[in-house]
N, C-alpha and C positions, 0 to 999 in steps of 0.2 A: 384268359387262358385259351389254349387250343383244345376244344372239346371235340374229340373225334369219335367218341363211343356213342353212336346214334342207334346201335342195335345191341341186344344182349350178346355177350361174347360167344355163346354157344352156337349162334347163327353163323353161317359161312361168311368168311371175309370180314368179320368184325375186328377192327384193330383195337389195340389197347389205348386207353386214354393217356395222353401226354399233357403235361402242364407247361405253361409258359415259364421261362427261366426264372422270373422274379417270384412266381408262385411255388416253384419246386425247390428253391433255395431256402432252407429253414433258417439260415443265418440272417436272412432278410425277413422271412415270413413269420417266424416265431410262433408257428402253430396257431395262426390267427383264427381259423375256423374250426379248430378241433381240440381235443384233449391234449394237454402237455405231457408227453411220455416221461417215464422215470429216467430214461437215458439222456434227456435234455435238461432235467432239473439237477444241474451239476453245481449250483451255488449253495453255500452254507445258509442256514436260517438267518444268521446275522447279516450276510451280504444281501439277501433278498429284502430283509426288513430295512436296511439302510437305503437301498435303491427306492423302495416304496415311500419311505419317509422323505427322501430327497424331493419328491414331487409336491410336497406341501410348502415349498419355499415361496409360494405366490404372495403378492402384496395386495391382492384384491381383498384379503382379510382386513388390511388396514383401512381400505376405503369402505368396506361394509360396516366395520365397527364404528368408524367415524360418522358414517351416514346415520346409523341407528342412534348414536348418542346426540348428534346435532338435532335430529328430528324429535326424539322422545325423552331426552334427558338421561343422566347417568343411572338413576335408580331403575327406570324401566329397561334401559339397555343392558344393565348387569343381569337383571332377572331374565330377560329375553335370551341373551347369549348363553347363559348357564343352562337354561331350560332346553334350548335347542341342542346344545352340546350333549346333554344327558340323553336326549332322545336319539341323536345320531350315534352316540356310543353304544347304546343298548341294541339298536337295530343292526349295527355293524358287527356285533360279536358273532351271531350265527352265520351271517353271510361270509365273513372272513374265514371262519373255520371251514365252512363247506367248500369254498373255492380252493383253499390251501390243501385240504385233505383229498379233494377229488381231481385236482389238476385242471379245473375249468375256469373260464372267465365269467364275467357277469351275465353275458348273453346266454351261454350254455347253461348256467345255473338257473336262469329265469325260465328257460324251456322246460326244465324238469321240475321246477318249483311252482307248477300250477298254471303255466301259460300255453303250453303246447308248442308245436314246431313253428307254425306261422303266427300264433298269438304273440310270441316274443319278438316278432318283427317290429311291432309298434314300439316296444320298449327299446329296441336297438336305435330307433329314430329319436326317442326321448333321450337316450344316453349320448348319442351323437350330438344332439342339441346342447347338452351340458358341456361337452368338450369344446365345441366351437364358440359357445357363448363366453365361457371362461377364458378360452384362448384370446378372444377379442378383448375382454376386460384386462387381462394381463398384458397383452400387446399394447393396449392404449396407455397403460401405466409406463411401460418401457419407452414408448414413443414420447411421452411427456418428459421423461428423464433425458432422452436424446435431444429434445428441443431445448430444455433448460441448459444442458451442458455444452452441446455442439451447435445450438441454434439451427438444428435440422428441422425443416418444415414437417408438421405432423403427418401430412399425407405420405411423405417419403419415409418418415419414421415408422409408420404402420407397415410399409412394404419391407423395410429392413428387419423389423422384428419378426415378420413372417418367414422371410427367406433364411434367416440365420439358423433356425432349428431343423430345417428339412434334412440336411446331410446327416445330422445326429440321429434323427428318427428313422432314417433309411435302414440303419443297421440294427435297429430294435434293441432288445434287452442288453446285448453285449456292449454296445457303445453307451447306452443310457446309464447302465450301472457304473461305468467308468466315469462318466461326466458327474454323476451324483457324488461319487466317492472323492473325486479330485476337488470339487467345489465346496464340499460340506464345511471344512474348517473356516474358509473365508466367509461363507454365509452365516455361520453361527456367530462369528466375531461381529459381523455387520448387524446381526439381529439384536444382540445384547448391548452393543456399544452405546446407542442413543440413550438407553434407560440408565446406564451407569453414569453417563455425563449429566443427565437430568437430575439424578439423585445427589450428585456432588454440587452442581451449579444452582439448582433451584428445587430443593427438597420439599418446599411447601406446596409445590404444584400438585403433588399426589393427593394431599388432603383437599385442596381446592377443587380438584377434579370430581371428587365424590359428591360435591354439592352443586355440580353444574346442571342447569335446567334446560340446556339445549339452546338453539338459536331461533327456534320457531315458536317460543312461548309455551312449551310443554310443561315447564316447571320441574322442580327437583324431586317431587313426590312420585308415588306409584299410582298409575292408572291402568285399568284393565285394557283399555283401548291401545294405549301406547305399548304395553307389554305384548299384546297379541300381534300388533302390526310389526313390532321389532322382531318377534320370534319368527314370524313368517319369512322375513328377509334372511335371517340367520339360517333357517332351515332349508333354504335353497341349496345349501352345500351338502345336503344329505346324499346326493348322487355321487359325491366324491369317493364313497366306498367302492364304487365300480372301478375307479382308476387304481385304488389300492389293490383290488382283487386282480387286476390285470397283471400285477407283479407277483402277488401271493400265489398265483397258480404255479409258479416256478419253485415253490418251497419243496425241499426234498421230502421223501417219505418219512412220516413220523415213526420213530422206533423207540424202544425202551431207553436206548442210550442217549438220544437227543430230545426226548419228550419235553423236558423242562425248558430247554432252549427253544424248541419249536413252539411251545405254547406261548412263551413270552414274546417271541418274535412276531407271531401272528396277532397277538393282542396289541402289541405296540404299533405295528405297521398297519394293522387293520383299523379297528375303531379308535386306537390310540392317537391317530392323526388329529382328532378333533380336540384333544386336550391342548396341543400346541396351537391349533387353529383358534380356539376360544381365547387363549392368552394373547395371540396376535391381534384379534379383533379389539380386545380391550386396550392393548398396547398401542395400536394404531389410533384409537380414539383419544388416548392420553396425549400422544404426540400432536394430534390435530388441535386438541384443546390448548396445549402449551403454546402452540404457534398461531393461534386464532387471531390475536390482536395484530400480529405482524403480517400475516399472509392473507387475511380476510376469509370470509365464509366459503367462497367457491374454491379457492386454492387449498383450503384446509382439507377438502375431500380428496385431493390428489396426493397420494403418498409421498411424492418426491419433495414437495415444498415443506411440509412439516419435518420430514427427515433431515433436510438440509439445515433447517433452523436448529434442530436438536444437536447437530454437530458443531455449529459455529463457535460456541464458547471455548472449545478446545482446539479446533482446527482452522478457524478463521476462513480465509479465502479458499483453503483446500477442501472445505466442507462440500462444496458443490460437486467437484469431480469424484470425491469419495462416495458421496450419495449416489451419483450416477453409476459408479462401478457396482455398488451393492444392488441397485435396481436391475441392472443388466444381468448380473449373475443370478439373481432370484428369478427373473422372468424367463431366462433361458432354461433354467432347471424345471420350472413348472410347465412351460409351454412345450418342452420336449415330451412331457407326460401327456399333456392335452392332445398334442398331434398324434402321439402313439396310440392312445386309447381311442381317439377318433377314427384312426385308420382301421382299428379292430372292429368298432361298431358299424362303420360303413361297409366293411367287408361282409359282415354277417347280414346286414340289411339287404344288400344287392344280390348276394349269392342265392338267397331264398327266392327273390323276385325274378331273377333273370336266369338262374341255373348256370351262371358263368362266374369265373373267378380269375381275373387277370393278375392278381397278387395284391397283398396288403399295401405295398409301397405306393401304388397308384392312387389309393384313397387318401394318402397324406396330402396330395395336392388338392383334392376336393375339400377336405376339412379345413386346410389352411386358406383356401380360396374363399370359402364361406365366411370364415373368421375375418379375413381382410376386408370383405365387403361390409361387415358389421362395423368394423373400426372406422372405415371411411364414412359410414353413415352416422358416426358419433354416438354409438349406443351407450358410451360411458355416462352421458348426461341423463340417461333414463334408467340408471342402475337400480334404484330402489324399486320402481314399478315393475321392471322386467323380472327381477329376482323374486319379488313377491308373487307374481303370476306363475312363474316357472315352478316354484316350490310346491304348488298344489299338485301338479302332474307327477313330479319326481317323488313326492312323499307317497302318493297313491301307489306308485310302482314298488318302491322299497317296502312299503307297509304290507303289500300283498305277498311279496317274496318272503319277508320275515315271518308272516303268519303261517305260511306253509312249513317253514323250517322249525318253528318253535311250537306250533299248535297242531297242524294237520299231521305231520309225520309222527310225533310222539303218540297221538291219539289213533293212529292207524288209518286216518282218512286219506292218506297218500302214501306211495311207496317210501320205504326207509332210505332208499338210495336215490341218487341224481341221475335220471335217464335223459340224456341230451340228444340221442341219435334219432334222426328222422324215421328210421326203419321201425321204431317202436312207439312213436308218438302220434297222437291225434293232431290234426292241423291246429285246432283251438281247444283249449281247456277252459271252460267257463269259471272254474274255481278261482284262478289267479287273474286271468284276463278280464273276466266279468267283474271281479271285485275292484280291480284297478279302474275300469271304465266307470263304474258306479261312483266310486270315491272321487275320482277326478272331476266327473261331470257335476256332482253336487257341490264340491268344494269350489270349483270355478264359478258356479252360479253365486255362491256365497261371497266369493272374492269380488264380484262385480256389484255387490250390494243388494241382491235380490231378497235376502232374508234379514236385512237390517244391519246396522253398523257393527254390532258385536259379532255376528256371524261373519261379517266381512273381515274383521280383525283376526278372528280365530279360524279362518278357512283352512289353514294347514292342519290344525288339530282335527277338524272334521274329516279331512282327507285321510289322515292316519287312522283314526278311529273306525271309519267306515271300511277301509281296506282290511284292517285287522279282524273285523267282525264278519264281513261278507265272505272272505275267503273260506274259513272253516264252515260257515253256514251253507255255501254253495257246494263245497266238497261233500258235506253230510247229505244234502238234498239229492245230489247226483250219485251218492254212494261211491265216490271216487272213480267212477267208471271212465272218465276222460283223461286220466293220467297216463294210462298205457293202452296202446292199440292192440298189442299182442305181447305174449311172454318173451322175455329176453333170457335165453338159456345161460348166458354168461353174466347175469346181473350181479352176482356175488364176487366176480373176479376183479382183483386189483393187480393181477400178474404182469410182470414185465416181459413175459413170453410174447413173441411176435407171430403174426399170421400174415400170409400173403394175400393182398387184395386181388381179386379176379379181374378187376377192371383196369387198374393202373399198374398192377404187379409189384407195388411197393410193399415193404414189410412194416406192420403196425402193431403196437401192443394191443392185447385183447380188449381192454376197455374202450378202445377207439375203433372197434370193428363190429359188424353186424352180419347175421346170416341173411343172404339175399336170395329169395326164391326166383326172382326175375332173372338174375345173372347166374343162378344155380351155384352159389358158392359164397365165400367170405367177401365182404366189401368194406372198405374203409369209410369212415364217417364223412369225409369230404366228397368222395365219389358218390356216396349215397345222396348227399345234399344237392349235388350238381346234376343228377340224373333227371332228365326231362321226359323220358320215354316210359318209365315204369308205371306212372300214374298212381303211385302209392299202393300198388297191388299187394305188397307184403303186409300192410296194416289192416287188411280185411280179416276180421276174426273168423275162424272156421265155423263158428256158430252163427255168423251173420251179424254179430253185435260186438260192442266194445268189451274189453277185458275188465272184469271186476276185481277189486282188491281182495286179498285173501288167497289168491292163487299161489302155488309154490314158488313162482318167480319173484314174488315180492318178499322182502325180508321182514316178516312180522305182520 
């Protein structure tokens, strides 16, 4: 962006801040660094939910489920997938409702849920990692399909899968919502079709699958080690709730008239994604098992090969192009979401470090570029190990945020509302940030075998438990003093009334503004984030210390 406000505006000759065209155009920007105002939330609850659920079309679930079953057998895989789905669902409920009700994305929620303004910078990087890791996984699957159908070299296929989503993501929610709506019927047909064919052609496969002991000698019985290791891989998807929240922030205001539809849409599109996700993991494992003797162990882990074999009984030679079409549609749907969410997380990350914001759209290229590099390095071959490691960090983050929403806030250890503006936050809040760091550090040590094989297998559970326990303990020990740096006089406001920013002169809804003593007036949250000259003067408490909870500006 063009940041010309190097002085407070009351000083002579200080011009207003002007934004680069891509950053100023909200049809491109989608309020990437700020609160989503009521005036922009023009979609119905059903439309928002449909767009959010369109992003779970990914086929990495097939590969993840197949990998768990092949490694640890059906019994362990079933227990692991269902356990992971339950934990993801429960942690996703409060996060989804908070983002939908407050018009904030996962980054802004994290700031106010125990991490502080700069503390959440690390989680933006964690979230960005999630988006480009899964972009690379999904892109690899699409490239495999293009190779099988069109004999396109994988290296070229990786480039094609990357470039095809960029124009869609450029236009943000407006184009992505149309893409998801138009492709949803075709995707549903392609999702259900193979299992219908399998039920008619080879119904006994379903029963045989339940006795499958894997390809690595795990056996068909239950083992704690197999269950723990499988759960860790499945739990790597826990950060998917962030991508769901990136859409849920556009939910319209909850009213008595739309309350039932609003609640159902948030539940379905928020934590509800994992119900379909778990079914896809088991379904992908079933297709891999059914095709195992034909395609072999390695190809069974690539969704395209088992999918083709599942269609052959009815479609013969047409099975391959039909499978390729389904894979392409699925991967474009999900990688549009991955690229979109990645652009949001990178925007948040760099804006706080550099006090510059050229616009969300430029970070699409960064996210896609990193994902392309991972594809070219063949990260698909290390899928299980990569996801097992990543899940420890992601779970520690999500666990700390969830603990604040379901424990700290009800107990009065943190403010009842979500404060995301720099003007009212400490740089780092040890309650959430400290809990995440402790949980991640211990669980990663466990993951690398420092505490024995059982701790290694259950390292994700260690991460979740420590994060959930440490967050309220630290908040209690610090008396919640690091949640707010100073009182927010408009903390209770959810008004759609607008105020003019003294720096950029734009009009913004009250929840997206702060009172700025440095600029002597109202400032919007983005100008506040980008100001490099104030040195956080506004967050210095009049008494010389941090704000304690229980002051009139906190609700309860």
